[in-house]
C-alpha positions in Angstrom: -14.5 23.2 -15.6 -13.1 25.6 -17.9 -9.4 24.8 -18.0 -9.1 28.1 -20.2 -9.2 30.2 -16.7 -6.7 27.8 -15.2 -3.7 28.2 -17.6 -0.6 30.1 -15.9 3.1 30.1 -17.0 5.8 28.3 -15.0 6.9 31.5 -13.8 3.5 32.0 -12.3 3.9 28.9 -10.4 7.4 29.9 -9.2 6.4 33.0 -7.9 2.9 32.1 -6.2 3.6 28.4 -5.2 1.6 29.0 -1.8 -1.1 30.6 -3.0 -1.5 28.2 -6.0 -1.7 25.1 -3.1 -3.8 27.1 -1.3 -6.4 27.9 -3.7 -6.3 23.9 -5.1 -7.3 22.7 -1.8 -10.1 25.6 -1.9 -11.4 25.5 -5.4 -10.7 21.5 -6.5 -9.9 22.8 -10.2 -6.7 21.8 -11.7 -4.1 24.1 -12.6 -2.3 23.8 -16.2 1.3 25.1 -16.4 2.8 25.9 -19.4 6.4 26.5 -20.4 7.5 28.4 -23.7 3.9 28.7 -24.5 3.1 25.0 -24.2 0.9 23.2 -21.8 3.8 21.0 -19.5 1.8 20.0 -16.6 -1.2 20.0 -14.5 -1.6 20.3 -10.9 -4.5 19.2 -8.7 -5.2 18.5 -5.3 -5.0 15.3 -3.7 -8.5 14.8 -3.3 -9.6 15.2 -7.1 -6.5 13.0 -7.9 -7.6 10.1 -5.6 -11.0 10.5 -7.0 -9.8 10.5 -10.8 -7.6 7.3 -9.8 -10.6 5.7 -8.1 -12.5 6.4 -11.2 -9.7 4.9 -13.5 -9.8 1.6 -11.4 -13.6 1.4 -11.8 -13.4 2.0 -15.4 -10.5 -0.5 -16.2 -12.7 -3.3 -14.0 -15.9 -2.5 -16.3 -13.6 -2.5 -19.3 -12.1 -6.0 -18.4 -15.4 -7.3 -17.5 -16.7 -6.2 -20.8 -14.3 -7.9 -22.6 -14.4 -11.3 -20.6 -18.4 -11.0 -21.5 -17.3 -10.4 -25.1 -14.9 -13.8 -24.9 -17.3 -15.8 -23.1 -15.4 -16.4 -20.0 -18.6 -16.1 -17.9 -20.2 -18.4 -15.5 -23.6 -18.5 -13.9 -23.7 -16.7 -10.6 -25.8 -19.9 -9.5 -22.5 -22.0 -10.2 -20.2 -19.5 -8.5 -22.6 -19.5 -5.3 -22.5 -23.1 -5.3 -18.7 -23.3 -5.7 -18.0 -21.0 -2.8 -20.5 -22.8 -0.6 -18.6 -26.1 -1.1 -15.4 -24.4 -0.3 -16.6 -23.1 2.6 -17.8 -26.5 3.9 -14.4 -28.0 3.7 -13.0 -25.5 5.8 
């Protein structure tokens, strides 16, 4: 993905909003909006946004797991399975 071809001024957004939304759905590439020559916003289609959010959630879980391993906050899987089975038998 080359963002350099997807940079437009805010005036372009104002004049071509419907076309931009249509293209976002077809191309899936984000659009960088500039104001006074500076990047101010990124517009992307909902599917790409949702995928990005899912990826971020997974990365956070992996980071948390790595941190817990480093801190020694782990238990053997066999122990967890045993405790779950005991809990299930009580109900």
